[in-house]
BAGUKE-565799 format. One record per residue: x, y negated, z negated of N, C-alpha, C, CB in turn; residue in one letter. Coordinates in steps of 0.05 Angstrom, whole numbers, plus 32768, in hexadecimal, padded with zeros to 4 digits. Atoms other than C-alpha are relative to their C-alpha. Glycine has a CB too. Layout:
BEGIN
XYZXYZXYZXYZA
...
! end
This chain:
BEGIN
7FFB80187FF37BAF7EB27CA07FF47FE27FFC7FF980078017M
8011801780047B7F7E7E7C957FFC7FF87FE27FE68005800EL
7FFB8006801F7B857E827C4A801A7FF87FF97FF980187FEDN
7FE0800980087BD37E797C4F7FFE7FDF8006801B80128017F
800780177FF27BBD7E3B7C7A7FF67FE77FE97FE880088016L
80158010801A7B8C7E227C3F80117FFD7FE87FE180157FF5H
7FEE800080167BBE7E2C7C0B80177FED8007800B801C7FFBL
7FF1800F7FF77BF37E0B7C2C7FF67FE380058009800C8014F
800B80217FFC7BC57DC57C407FFB80017FDD7FDC7FF9801AK
7FFF800B80157BB57DC97BF380177FFD7FEF7FF080097FF6Q
7FE2800580057BFC7DCB7BDE800B7FE38008801180148012L
7FF7801A7FF37C0C7D917C0B7FF27FEA7FF27FFC7FFE801FC
800F8015800E7BD47D697BEB80087FF97FE97FE680057FFDK
7FF37FFD801A7BED7D797BA880177FF280028006801B7FF7I
7FE5800A80037C2F7D627BB67FFD7FDD8008801680128017Q
8005801B7FFE7C157D1D7BD57FED7FF37FE97FF37FFC801BI
8009800E80157BF07D0E7B9980167FFB7FEB7FE9800C7FF6I
7FE0800280147C307D1E7B6D800C7FE4800B801D80208008I
7FF280137FFA7C567CF27B967FF37FE08000800880098018F
801780177FFF7C1D7CB77B997FF87FF77FE17FE2800C8012Q
8007800180187C087CBB7B5880137FE77FE98004801F7FF9K
7FF4801480077C467C967B3A7FFD7FDD8005801480088008P
7FFE80167FF57C477C5C7B6C7FE67FF47FF680068002801CV
801B800E80057BF67C517B5F80057FF67FE47FE480138002T
7FF6800480257C0B7C507B0B800F7FE680078019801E7FEDE
7FEB801A7FFB7C457C207B1D7FF07FEC8005801580028019N
8014800F7FF27C177BF87B447FE87FEF7FEC7FF280168014L
8019800A80167BDF7BF17B12800A7FF67FEC7FEE80157FF5K
7FF1800F80117C0C7BD87ADE800B7FE780068011800E7FFAY
7FF880157FF17C2D7BAB7B0B7FEF7FE780098009800B8013N
801180157FFB7BED7B897B207FF07FFB7FE17FEA8009801AI
800E8005801D7BD17B8A7AD9800F7FEB7FEF8000801B7FEEA
7FE9800F80127C0E7B657AC17FF57FE1800C8027800A800AL
8008801B7FF57BF67B297AF37FE67FF77FEF7FF980038022T
801B800380027BB07B2D7AD580017FF87FDF7FEC801D8009L
7FFF800980237BBF7B1C7A8580017FE47FFF801C800C7FEDL
8007801680047BAA7AE07A7280147FEA7FFA7FEF80027FF0P
7FEC800F80097BDC7AA77A63801D800F80027FF87FF87FE4N
7FE37FF87FF77C177AD17A8280007FF9801E800780227FFBV
7FFE80047FE37C337AAF7AC08017800C80047FFF7FE3800AG
7FFB7FF57FEE7C627AC57AEE802780077FEF7FF77FED801FD
7FEB800380137CA37AAB7ABC7FFE80177FEA7FFE7FE27FF3I
80057FEF801C7C897AD07A7C7FFF801B80077FE47FFA7FF0L
80017FEB7FF47C737B0A7AA78023801180057FF07FF6801AA
7FE17FFB7FFA7CC17B127ABA800A80087FE580137FE5800CK
7FF07FFA80237CD87B0A7A707FF480167FF47FFB7FE57FE5R
80117FE480117CA07B437A538013801780157FD080018006L
7FF37FE57FF47CC17B727A8C801E80047FF87FFF7FFF8021V
7FE87FF8800A7D057B627A7A8003800C7FEA800E7FF07FFFA
80027FF280167CFB7B737A377FFC80157FF67FF77FFB7FF7Y
80127FE680027CCE7BAC7A3D800C801A80157FDE7FF7800BC
7FF17FF07FE67CF37BC97A817FEE80048013800D801E7FFAG
801780027FF07CB37BCD7AA47FE57FF680037FFD800E8003S
8022800E800C7C697BB57AAD7FF280167FF37FE57FF3801CA
800B7FE7800D7C557BFF7A9B800780007FE680088019800DQ
7FF07FFC801B7C827BFC7A5F7FEE7FE77FED80297FF88005A
80078016800A7C647BB87A4D7FE480057FEF7FFF7FEC8017I
801D7FF880117C1C7BD57A3E800480137FF47FE78007800EF
80037FE680107C337C127A1780187FF77FEC800580208013K
7FF08003800D7C5F7BE379F17FEC7FF77FDE80147FEB8011E
8011800880117C467BD679A57FF97FE17FF78008800E7FEDK
8009801B80037C207B94799080177FF17FF07FE280007FF1K
7FF1801080187C557B807959801B7FFE8010800480147FDES
7FDD80047FEE7C937B8E798B7FFB7FE68018800C80278018S
800480147FEE7C6A7B6579C080087FE17FF57FE280028006L
80078015800F7C647B297991801C7FF47FF47FEB80097FEBE
7FEB800680097CAE7B26798280157FF6801B800780187FEEK
7FF880087FE97CB97B1A79CD80077FE580027FEF8005800FI
7FFE801C80027CD07ACD79D47FEA7FF68016801E7FF78006P
801380097FE77C927AAA79F77FE5800D7FFC800C800A801FG
80177FF480067C647AE079DF7FEB80017FE6800980158003I
800E7FFE801C7C307AD479A77FEB80177FFD7FF27FE57FFAG
80167FEE80037BF97AFC798A7FEB800680137FF47FFA7FECS
80187FFE7FE77BC67AE879C28009801280107FF97FE68013L
7FF17FEF7FEB7BF17B0479F38002801B7FFD801A7FF88003I
7FFA7FE380087C047B4079D47FE2800D8002800F80037FE0A
801B7FF380017BBC7B4B79C87FF1800580157FF17FF47FF3K
80087FFB7FE27BA67B467A0E80108016800B80057FE68013S
7FF27FE87FFC7BDE7B7A7A1B7FF780157FF7801580007FF9V
80097FE580107BC57BAB79EC7FE48009800680017FFC7FE1I
80237FFC7FF27B7D7BA17A037FF8801180157FF57FE8800EN
7FFD7FF47FE57B947BB97A457FDB80018013800F80257FF7Q
801A800A7FF17B4D7B9C7A6380077FFB801B7FF37FE77FF5T
7FF880097FE27B707B877AA78001801B801080207FF08001V
7FF87FF07FF07B777BCC7ABF7FE880118015801080117FEFF
80217FFE7FE77B2A7BD67AE480097FEE80127FDA7FF27FF4E
7FF580177FEE7B3D7B997B05801D800B8014800A7FE37FE8R
7FEB7FF77FF57B7F7BAF7B1980038020801280107FFE7FEAA
80067FEE7FF37B677BF37B327FF17FF980197FF4800E7FF0E
801280077FE97B337BD57B59800F7FED801B7FE77FED7FF2E
7FF7800A7FEA7B667BA77B8080148018800B800D7FE47FFAE
7FEB7FF37FF47B937BE47B8D7FEB800D8017801380157FEBI
800D7FF57FF17B5B7C047BAE7FFA7FEB801E7FE9800A7FEFK
800080187FE77B527BC07BDA801B8005801280017FDB7FF1Y
7FDF80067FF37B9F7BC07BE77FFA801B8012802480027FE5I
80047FE37FEF7B937C117C027FF07FFA80197FEF80197FEFN
800F80017FE97B577BFD7C2C800A7FE880127FE27FFD7FF9D
7FF980177FEE7B757BC07C4F801D7FFD80077FF77FE77FF3N
7FE97FFF7FF87BB97BD37C5D80137FE97FFD7FFD80078016N
7FF18016800A7BDA7BA37C33801D800D7FEB7FE77FEB7FEEI
7FEF7FF580127C1C7BA97C1380017FF67FE380177FFD800BS
7FFD801780187C277B957BCA801E80037FF67FE980067FE3P
7FDF800480067C6E7B7D7BB880017FF87FE680107FEA8011L
7FF6800C80147C857B7D7B7B80207FFB7FFE7FF780107FECF
7FE5800980017CC37B547B5E8017800F800280037FF57FECY
7FE67FEA80037CEF7B8F7B578002801580137FFF80107FE5L
80027FF87FEB7CDC7BAC7B9080187FFC80187FE97FF68005D
7FE8800B7FEC7D117BB17BCD7FF27FF4801380138015800ES
800B80117FE97CE37B947BFF7FF57FE87FF77FEB800E8011N
8008801D80077CD17B547BD2800F7FF7801280047FF57FE5Y
7FF280197FF57CE87B1A7BF6801D7FF77FF07FEA7FE67FFCP
7FEA8005800D7D307B117BE27FFF7FE47FF8801580078010K
7FF9801D7FFD7D357AC37BEA7FED7FF77FE47FF67FF08022R
8019800880217CF17AC07BB4801280077FE37FDA801F7FFDL
7FFF7FF980147D197AE77B8380157FE77FEE8007801D8004L
7FF0801980087D4A7AA77B7A7FEE7FEE7FF4800F7FF18019H
8012801780057D0D7A7E7B657FF080097FE57FEB7FFB801CC
80047FF0801D7CFE7A837B197FE380077FFA800A7FEC7FE6A
801B7FFE80027CB47A7B7B1F7FF1801680137FF67FE58006D
80107FF57FE77CAC7AA47B607FED80187FF28017800F801BS
80177FF480097C6F7AD47B58800D80217FFE7FE47FFA8017P
7FF77FE180067C7B7B1A7B397FF2801380107FFC80097FE4I
800F7FED7FF27C467B387B667FF97FEB80197FE4800E7FEDM
800680117FE77C397B247BB77FEF80158009801A7FF78015L
800E7FF17FF47C067B447BDF80057FF780227FE47FFF7FF3Y
7FFC80087FE87C1B7B467C2A7FF480128017801C7FFC8002Y
80107FED7FE97BF67B5D7C6D80107FF580147FDA7FFB8006K
7FF3800A7FE37C1F7B597CAB801980138008800B7FDF7FFDG
7FE57FF37FF67C5F7B707CC880187FED80067FFC800F801AN
7FF2801480027C8C7B367CC9801F80067FE77FE97FE97FF8A
7FED7FF280117CCE7B497CA180007FE37FEF8021800D800FN
7FFB801880177CCF7B197C5E801E7FFD7FF77FED80077FE4L
7FE4800180067D167B257C5980117FF9801B8008801B7FF1N
7FEF80017FEC7D267B0B7C9F80157FF280047FF77FFC8010A
7FE5800D80067D6C7AF07CAE7FFA7FE68001801780088012E
800D80127FF97D437AAB7CC27FE97FFB7FF980007FFF8012K
801A800680027D0E7A8E7CA57FFD7FE17FF57FF180157FEDI
7FFD801B800B7CF97A4B7C9F7FDE7FF67FF980117FEA8019I
801D800880077CB97A277C817FFC7FDF800E7FFC80007FDAS
8004801D7FF27C9979EF7CA67FDF7FFC7FF680067FFF8029I
8019800E800A7C6379BF7C8480007FE8800A7FFD7FFE7FE4V
800D80247FF57C3E797D7C8F7FE97FFA800180057FF5801CG
8024800A80047C0179517C8B7FEC801380107FF97FDD800FT
80157FF77FF97BBD79717C947FF67FEF80197FF080027FEAR
8010800D7FEF7BAD79357CC080157FFB80167FF17FE67FF3E
7FE67FFE7FEF7BEB79417CF17FF37FE48019800680288011A
800880157FE87BF079077D2F8008800D8017800E7FE17FFET
7FF67FF77FEC7BFB791B7D76802180047FF97FF87FED8016E
7FE37FFE80027C4A79097D62800B80197FF5800B7FEB7FF0Y
7FFA7FE7800F7C4B793C7D297FFE801B80127FEC80037FE8G
80037FE77FEC7C2F79727D5A8019800780127FE77FFA8014K
7FED7FFD7FF07C5D79647D88802280097FF87FFD7FE7800BK
7FEC7FF6800E7C98796A7D5E800180197FF880037FF37FEDI
80037FE680127C8379AC7D3B7FFE8017801B7FDD80007FE7C
7FFE7FEF7FE87C7879CB7D8480168006800B7FF57FF78012E
7FE880027FFE7CB479B57D98801A80147FF280007FEA7FF8K
7FF27FF380117CDA79CD7D618000801F80007FF97FF77FEAL
80037FDE7FFB7CC27A117D5F8008801480187FE580067FFEI
7FF97FFB7FE97CC97A167DA88023800680057FF37FE8800FA
7FDE800480017D197A047DA0800980177FED800B7FDF7FF4D
7FF57FEA80127D207A387D697FF9801C80077FF77FFB7FE4L
80127FE47FF37CFB7A747D918018800C80057FE97FFF801FA
7FE87FF07FF47D437A8D7DA9800E800C7FE580187FEA8013V
7FEE7FFA80197D597A967D5D7FEF800E7FF2800B7FEA7FEFY
800C7FF080077D217AC77D507FF37FF97FDF801280168004N
8004800E80187D097A997D0E7FE6800A7FFA80027FE08002V
801E7FFE800D7CD17AAE7CE07FF87FE17FF8800080157FE1V
8012801580077CA07A737CD67FEF80097FEE7FF37FF48014I
8011800080177C7F7A687C987FF77FE37FFB800D800C7FE7V
8011801680037C457A3C7C897FEC80027FED7FF57FFA8017S
80147FF980107C097A327C667FE18004800A80027FED7FEEG
80187FFB7FEB7BCE7A3F7C997FE87FE67FFC7FF080237FF7L
8011801980077BB379F77C847FFC7FF4801F80117FE77FE9A
800780167FEC7B9679C17CB680207FF180087FE77FE87FF1Y
7FE980137FFA7BCD799D7CDA80158007800980087FF47FEDG
7FE77FF080007C1679A97CDB8000801A7FF880127FF67FF1I
7FFF7FE280027C0C79EF7CBF7FF6800D801A7FEF800A7FE8D
800E7FEF7FEE7BDD7A0A7CF280127FFF801D7FDF7FF68004I
7FE87FFE7FE07C0D79EE7D2D8013800E7FFD80107FE7800BY
7FE47FEB80077C457A117D0A7FFA8018800E800780087FDEA
80087FDF7FF87C1E7A517D117FFD8003801A7FE6800D7FF4H
80117FFB7FE67C017A497D52801C7FFB80117FE07FE78007K
7FEA80007FEE7C487A317D758013801B7FF980107FE47FFBA
7FEE7FEB80037C6B7A687D527FF68017800F800480067FE6A
80107FEF7FF27C347A9B7D7080027FF780247FE07FFC7FF2L
7FF380097FE47C417A757DB2801A800C800D80067FE47FFEY
7FE17FF980027C887A817DAE800B80237FFA800C7FED7FE6N
7FFD7FE380067C827AC57D9A801280067FEA800A800E8016K
7FEF800180197CA27ABC7D567FEC800A7FEA800C7FE17FF9L
800F7FF4801D7C8E7ADE7D127FF67FED7FF38012800F7FEAP
800B801580177C677AB07CE97FEC800A7FEB7FF17FE8800DT
800C8001801B7C4D7AB37CA37FF67FED7FF3800D80057FF1V
80188012800F7C127A937C7E800780097FEB7FE080038005C
80107FFB801E7C137A8E7C327FEF7FEF7FFA801080007FE8A
8017800480097BD47A877C197FFE7FF07FE27FF7801A8001L
800A8003801B7BB47A6D7BD97FE2800A7FF680017FE47FFCA
801C7FEF80087B7C7AA07BD1800C801E800A7FDC7FF58015H
7FFF7FE47FF97B747AEC7BDC80028003801B7FEA800E7FF8G
7FFF7FFC7FE07B817B0F7C1C7FE98006800D801280158007L
801E7FFE7FF37B3A7B1D7C267FE97FED800A7FF4800A7FEFD
8008801C7FF17B2E7AD87C3F80137FF7800A7FF67FEA7FF0R
7FEF800C7FF07B4B7AAA7C6C7FF27FDE7FFA8000800E8021I
8008802180027B477A597C5A80147FF6800C7FFD7FF07FE4Y
801B80027FFB7B347A307C807FF5801780127FFB7FE5800CP
800A7FED7FED7B067A627CA680077FFF801E7FE47FFF7FFEA
800380027FDF7B107A417CE7801F8007800D7FF47FDE800AI
7FEB7FF680037B587A5B7CE180058020800880057FF97FE9H
7FF97FE480027B447AA37CDF80118009801D7FE380117FFCQ
7FF27FFA7FE97B577AAE7D2B801C800280037FF97FF18010S
7FE27FFF7FFD7B997A987D28800D80117FE8800C7FE18000T
7FF97FE980157BA37ABE7CE98003801A80067FF080017FEEA
80017FE77FF57B8F7AFE7D0D801A8005800F7FE980038012N
7FEC7FFF7FEA7BC07AF47D3F801F7FFF7FEF7FF97FE38018K
7FE58001800D7BF97AEA7D0E8006801B7FF480027FE97FE9M
80027FE180087BEC7B317CF48016800E80127FE1800D8005L
7FF47FF37FEB7C0C7B477D308020800880007FF97FF08016E
7FE77FFD80067C4D7B3A7D2880057FE57FE680117FFD8020G
7FFF800E80177C4B7B067CE97FED800D7FE87FF87FE38008G
80097FF580187C227B0F7CA67FF67FEA7FF38014800F7FF1G
8010801380177BF87AF37C6E800B800B7FE47FDA80028001W
7FF27FF980157C177AEF7C2F7FEE7FE87FE880267FFB8008L
8006800D80117BFC7AD97BE68005800D7FE77FEA7FF98003S
7FF37FF2801E7C087AE67B9D7FE57FFE7FEF80207FEC7FEED
80187FFA80087BBB7AE47B947FED801D80077FF67FEA8009F
800B7FE67FFD7B8F7B257B897FEB7FF380117FF780127FE4I
801980067FEB7B4B7B2E7BB87FF07FF27FEE7FEF801A800ES
801C801280137B137B037BA180087FE37FF47FF380137FE0K
7FF8801580027B3C7AC97B977FF97FE9800F801480038000T
800880067FEC7B1F7A8D7BB1800E7FEA80037FE87FFF8002I
7FE780167FFE7B4D7A4C7BC77FF57FEC7FF2800A7FF5801EP
8005800C80187B417A287B87801C7FE3800B8006801C7FDED
7FE9801B7FF87B6879E07B8C801E80087FF57FF67FDD7FEDR
7FE88003800E7B9C79F67B548013801780137FFB80087FDCE
7FFB7FE87FF27BAC7A317B8180177FFB80167FE5800C800EN
7FF3800E7FEC7BD17A077BB8801C7FFB7FFB7FF37FE98004F
7FE48003800A7C1079F57B92800F8019800180027FF67FE4P
7FF97FE580057C167A3D7B7F800D8007801D7FE580147FF6R
7FF77FF17FEB7C197A537BC680107FEC80127FE8800D800ER
7FED800E7FFC7C477A1B7BD4801D80027FFD7FFA7FF27FF7N
7FE07FEF80067C817A3B7BAA8006801780108002800C7FE2R
7FFD7FE57FEA7C7B7A767BDF800F7FED80197FDA8012800CI
7FF380117FEA7C827A447C1880197FFD7FFB7FF57FE58003V
7FE0800680067CC07A247BF9801080137FF780047FED7FEDA
7FE87FF480107CDF7A5C7BDA8008802180137FF380067FD9G
7FFF7FE57FEE7CD57A9C7C1680177FF480147FDD800B8013I
7FED800A7FE27D067A6F7C4880187FF67FF77FF47FE68014S
7FEA800C80007D457A537C5380007FE17FF9800980058017D
800480207FFB7D2B7A0B7C5D7FE47FFA800780117FF58017A
801C800F7FFE7CE979E17C5880077FE7800E7FF17FFA7FE2T
8003801C7FEE7CDD79B17C937FE97FF17FFC7FFF8004801CI
801A801680097CA9797B7C8480047FF0802180087FE57FDBV
800680107FE07C8B795F7CCB7FE87FEE7FF37FF480188021I
8015800B80087C62792E7CB87FF47FFB7FE17FF1800C800FE
800C8004801D7C4679147C707FF97FE87FF7801080087FECS
80038018800D7C2878DF7C5380087FFA7FEA7FEC7FFB7FFFK
7FEA8006801B7C3B78C17C0E800380117FEE7FFB7FEA7FEEK
80037FE880117C1E78F87BEA7FF18012800C7FF47FFB7FE7K
800D7FE87FF27C0A79417BFE800980177FFB800080008019G
7FF77FE280047C15798A7BFC801D800580097FEF80148012G
7FE57FF57FF97C5279897C2680137FF27FF380068000801CS
7FF1801380147C7179597BF7800E80137FE87FE77FE87FF1L
7FFC7FEA801E7C66798F7BBA80108010800C7FE480137FF1I
7FF17FE67FEF7C8279C17BEA80227FFD80067FEF80028022T
7FE280077FFC7CC4799C7BF6800E7FF47FE680037FEB8017A
7FFC800280187CC879897BAE8009801B7FF27FEB7FF57FF6E
7FFB7FE5800A7CC079D27B9D801F800B80097FE78014800CI
7FE67FEE7FEF7CF979ED7BD780107FE57FEF80028004802FA
7FE88008800B7D2979B37BB4800880067FE980027FEC8000N
7FFA7FEE80147D1F79D17B71800E80157FFE7FF080077FFAS
7FF87FE67FF57D307A147B93801C7FF880047FEF800B801BY
7FEA80057FF97D6D79F57BAB80098006801E800C800B7FEFN
7FFE7FF97FE17D597A017BF17FFE7FE3800E7FE58017800BR
800080167FEE7D5F79D37C2D7FEA7FF88002800B80038017D
8019800B7FF77D2C79A57C40800B7FE880127FEA7FF87FE6V
7FF880147FE87D2A797C7C807FE67FF58005800D800D801DF
8013800D7FFA7CF9794A7C937FFD7FEE80207FFF7FF17FEAA
7FFE80117FEA7CED79287CD57FF67FDC7FFC7FED800F8016F
800B801A800D7CE578DA7CCF7FEB7FFC801780187FE47FFAP
8018800D7FE97CAC78B27CF2800C7FE27FF57FD480097FF9G
7FFA80237FFC7CA378607CFA7FFC7FFB7FE37FE87FEB8017R
80008012801B7CA978367CB77FE27FFA7FF880107FE18005V
80188009800A7C6178207CBB7FEB8018800D7FFB7FDE800AD
800D7FE87FFF7C4878697CCE7FF580057FEB800D80138005D
80057FEA801A7C1B78897C94800280147FFF7FEF80047FF5L
7FF87FE080007C2078CA7CAB8022800D7FFB7FF7800A8020C
7FE77FFE7FFA7C6D78C17CAA800B7FFC7FE7800A7FEF8014S
7FF5800A80167C6F78A17C69800D80127FE67FEA7FF07FF7E
7FF07FEE80107C8178DA7C3C8017800C800B7FF280127FF6G
7FE37FF67FF27CB678F67C6C80117FE87FFC7FFF80088024C
7FF0801B80087CD678B07C6C800A80027FE47FEE7FE58002N
7FFA8007801E7CD778AC7C21801280177FF67FE47FFD7FEEN
7FE67FEE80067CFA78F17C1180168002800C7FFD80178001I
7FE980077FF07D2878E27C4780137FEE7FF27FF87FF5801AI
7FF4801880127D3978A17C24800A80037FE57FEE7FEC7FFCK
7FF27FF880147D3C78C07BE4800B80177FFB7FF57FFC7FF2Q
7FEF7FE37FFD7D6B78FA7BFA7FFA80147FF8801580027FF5N
800C7FE180087D3879337BEC7FFB800F801B7FE07FFF7FEEK
800A7FF47FE47D3879427C3980167FF380107FDE7FF7800BA
7FF180077FED7D6A79427C6D7FF47FF6801A800F80138004A
800A80057FE77D58791D7CAE800C8010801680027FE68006L
7FF47FF37FE97D53793E7CEC7FED7FFB80168006801F7FFCI
8016800E7FEE7D37792E7D2C80028019801B80097FD9800AQ
80027FE97FEC7D4279717D547FFC801D7FF5801980008010S
7FF47FE37FFB7D4679BD7D54801A80037FF680008007801DA
7FE87FFD80057D8A79B87D5A80127FEB7FE880097FFE801BS
7FF2800D801E7D9979867D1D7FFE801A7FEA7FE97FE07FF1D
80037FEE801F7D7C79C27CF38011801480047FE1800D7FF8L
7FF07FEC7FF67D9E79F97D1A80247FFB7FF87FF97FFF8021I
7FE4800580077DE479D87D0E80027FFC7FE1800C7FE5800FY
7FF88006801A7DD779C37CC57FFA801D7FEE7FEE7FE47FF4I
80077FE680037DBB7A0C7CBA8017801480067FEA80058012L
7FEF7FEB7FF37DFB7A2D7CDF7FFA8014800D800D800A7FF3G
800E7FF07FEE7DD17A527D0E80117FFF801A7FE27FF78003W
7FF77FFE7FDF7DF87A3A7D4D801C80157FFD800A7FD88011E
7FF17FF180057E2C7A677D327FFC8020800C80027FFB7FE6Q
80097FE87FF17E057AA47D4F7FFD800380167FEE80067FFCS
7FFF80027FE27E127A8A7D93801C7FF680057FEA7FEC800EK
7FE280057FF67E5D7A817D8D80077FE780028008800A8019G
7FF5801F7FF77E607A327D8A80137FF67FEE7FEA7FE88001L
7FE88009800F7E967A2F7D528017800D7FFA7FFA7FFB7FECK
7FEC7FF67FFD7ED77A3F7D5B800E80137FE6800E7FEC8009A
7FF37FFA801D7EFE7A697D2480177FF27FFB8007801E7FFCP
7FF18013800E7F2A7A427CF7801680137FF07FED7FEB7FEDQ
7FE97FEF800A7F717A587CE47FFD7FFB7FDE80227FF6800EQ
7FFE800280267F797A637C9080137FF37FFD8004801B7FEAK
7FEA801480057FA27A2F7C73800D80107FE67FF37FDE7FF9K
7FF87FF880137FD47A487C43800D7FF37FE98009800D8008L
7FFA800B80157FE67A3B7BFF7FF67FE87FF480137FFD8003F
8019801780097FA37A127BEB7FFF80007FEA7FE480038009L
800A8007801B7F9679F47BAA7FE380008000800A7FE57FF7E
80197FFF80047F517A097B967FF97FEF7FEE7FF880167FFCL
8011801080137F2879E47B697FF480177FF07FE87FED800ES
800B7FED800F7F097A0A7B307FE28013800C7FFC7FF17FE7K
80147FF87FF27EC37A0F7B5280018013801E7FF47FE78004E
7FF57FF17FE47EE87A247B958008801D7FF8801E7FF0800FE
7FF57FE980077F057A5C7B707FEA80127FFA80127FFD7FEAE
80187FF080097EC17A727B527FEF800780167FF07FF27FEDL
800E80017FEA7EA57A707B99800D801F800E80067FE28012L
7FF07FEB7FED7EDE7A9D7BB08002801D7FEF80237FF48008M
80027FEF80167ED87ACD7B747FE48011800A7FFD7FEE7FE1T
80167FF47FFC7E8C7ADA7B848009800B80207FE47FEC7FFBV
7FFF7FF77FE77E9D7AE37BD2800F80188000800B7FEC8011L
7FEE7FEF7FFC7ED37B127BC27FEF801A7FFA801A7FFA7FF0K
80097FE4800A7EA67B457BA17FE3800780107FFC7FFF7FDDE
800B7FF57FEC7E777B487BDE800C7FF1801B7FE27FFE7FFBK
7FFA80017FE77E777B4A7C257FF67FE6800F7FF68017800BD
800C80167FF67E4B7B227C497FE87FF17FEE7FF6800A8018L
8010800680157E237AEF7C167FEE7FE7800980127FFA7FE6T
801680187FF47DE37ABD7C1E80097FEF7FEB7FDB80058001T
7FF7801180157DF07A7C7BFC7FEE7FFF7FEA80047FE78009I
80157FF680157DB47A8B7BD48014800F7FEA7FE68016800DD
7FEF7FEC800E7DDC7AC67BB580197FF47FF2800A80168013D
7FEB800C80127E1B7A997BA87FF67FEB7FF080177FF5800FI
8009801080147DF57A657B8A7FF4800F7FE97FEF7FEE800AC
800C7FF680147DD47A987B5E801D80077FED7FEB801A800AF
7FE87FFF80107E197AB17B48800D7FF37FF3800E80058009A
7FE8801880057E447A747B417FEE7FF17FF0800E7FED801CS
800E801580157E097A4F7B1A80027FE9800B800C7FFD7FE3K
7FFA80187FF27E167A187B477FE97FF5800E801680048013L
801980057FF47DE179EE7B6780068002801F7FF47FE27FF6P
80027FFB7FE57DD279F37BB580107FF1800D7FE87FFD800AM
7FF380147FED7DF279B27BCF801D7FFE7FEF7FEE7FDE8005S
7FEA7FFE800A7E2F79BE7BA5800F801480107FFE80047FE7K
7FF47FE97FF37E3A7A057BBE80077FFB80257FE9801A7FFAV
7FFA800F7FE27E3179E47C0580147FF880077FF57FEB8006S
7FE880147FFA7E6279B57C038016800D7FFC80017FE67FEEA
7FE47FED7FFE7E9579E77BE58002801980118007800B7FE6L
80037FEC7FE87E837A197C1B80107FF380147FE18006800CL
7FFB800A7FE97E8F79E87C4E801F7FFB7FFF7FEE7FE78006L
7FDF800480007ED479D37C3580148016800080077FF37FE8T
7FEC7FE67FFA7EE87A1A7C348001800C80197FF980167FF0L
80067FF37FE87ECF7A287C7280167FF080177FDE7FFC8007E
7FEF80137FEF7EF579ED7C8F8022800B7FFC7FFB7FDC7FF3F
7FE97FF680007F337A0A7C7080098022800780077FF97FE7S
80007FE37FF67F287A4C7C90800480197FEF801480018013G
80037FEC80147F1B7A6F7C507FEA8010800080017FF77FE9I
801C7FF77FFB7ED37A7E7C5E7FF78001801B7FEE7FEF7FF2V
80097FFA7FE77EAF7A927C967FE080007FFA800E801D800AK
80257FFD7FFC7E607A837CA27FF5800E80157FF07FE58005S
80067FED7FEB7E397AAA7CC57FD87FF77FFF800D80297FF4F
801D80077FFE7DE77A9E7CDE7FF080097FE77FF3800E801BP
8013800580167DB57A947CA3800E80017FE57FE980138000G
7FEC800A800F7DE77A747C76800780177FF27FF87FE97FF0K
7FF27FEC80067E0B7AAE7C68801D7FF680027FF980168010T
7FE7800280067E557AB37C53800E801B7FFA80037FEF7FEDY
7FE77FED80027E967ADA7C4D80177FFB7FFC8006800C8011R
7FE4800A80007EDC7AD57C4080108006801E800F80107FE6L
7FED7FFA7FE67F067ACD7C81801280118002800C7FEE8008N
! end
């Protein structure tokens, strides 16, 4: 009997090893791809598109790699040399030892909103429990030198959004960022911080206790491997995650120049909604917000109700009555294009509609609104749509 039990345990161990090895192997190649010198996210995706997978890239011949657009002999040589595997294996050990989820851009659990951003990270490292594909996600950014006015706006906004179970994303920085995370925790909302360094540290260190609390229902997210320090050039890369992972970016207080305005600019480039709270014309901490509103780079909001209305979330509470569909409508070519996209799917996000139609977000939003008024399209929470 004892011999049988011993044999059964050994067979189970073998099965586990067989099952886990391909996963570990794939992860090694995925991480190694991010470590190649002079290969950014866009070029890495091109390599995967040509070769089929990260593993296939490293098994490709040098002459074949050199034929891929944008890949010269220098990059091809670094791929063939395969000097990055040792560091990749070291990172896998850190991931396994610290309960971190690696998210490759082709994985099913990778944040879907980021997939629509051309320069989104091919690899993310996530520690936490929040759903990165939740129905409602917003990013809140602002000045590091927040005033009492900015703090109150941030706290009230998040308190008023609590009933909608929104995921709050920010960058864990001083000022508005940390107020947003703390307000989310206070209102029992999941909150995620995008970091400009590896998950083996928290910067600034004074926010460590808040970051630890966030792990219960939120999380930490980064595209940097462990041992990466928060260098200055890392923060714009962090900002593209903040801008791309959410439905909308909200700026609460910003000086004339600052990281929050960079995030807003990136969000605009992704065709995402950008909102800003206005301030006094002579207030330096509101100068940036006032400017992006004036330049039509952000919509002015004064409360959570403005945001809820524009994003269409009030319909989850049944505030909008159904409309009768009009007959014999004459549709424009662009409206017919959207109708074709919607016919192919049931419930579709506005991001997917933009991607399929190749039309900008502003144009798609206007067309969908017209179709909704005509009773042809029905909108749902989370900026999702389907034919009525």
